[in-house]
N, C-alpha and C positions, 0 to 999 in steps of 0.2 A: 252718515246717519248718527244723530246725537245718542249719547250714552243712556238718556232717559227713554228714547225711543226703543233702543234695544232692549233695555229691562222690560218696558211694556210689552214688547214682543214676546220674550221669554216667558214671562208671566202668563199671557194668553195661550201660547202654546202648551204650556204646563197644565192650565185649566183643560183645554182640549184633549190632552193625553189622559188626564185623570177621567173625564167624562167617557172617552173610548174604553178605558179600562172597565168602568162601570158597565158600559154596554155589552163588552166582551163577556164579563162575568155573568151577566143576565143571560146571555146567549148560551153560554156554557151550562147554566143552570136548566134552561129551557130545553136544549139538546139532551142533557142527561135525563130529564123527566120523559122526554119523547122516547128515548131508547129505551129506558125501564118499562113504559107502557106497552112498546113493541115487543119486547122480550117476555113481558107477562102475558101479552096475547099470543105469542107462539106458544108458550107453555099450555095454554089452554087447548091448543089443536094438535097436541102432540100424539094423538091416537093414530092407528093404522088407517082407520076409516074416515080420517078427518074431512076428506074433500068427497065422499061418496054420498 
């Protein structure tokens, strides 16, 4: 494999890793929001007669 091809492959992989990091950060933000909503929802139903 030529040196130029190796460099191109490394650059491509680097871009892919950066894209994956952005996606993971987005997922963390989304999951954090969902957890917060679920916790807030649980707080609304903390009474003894919540399901009666």
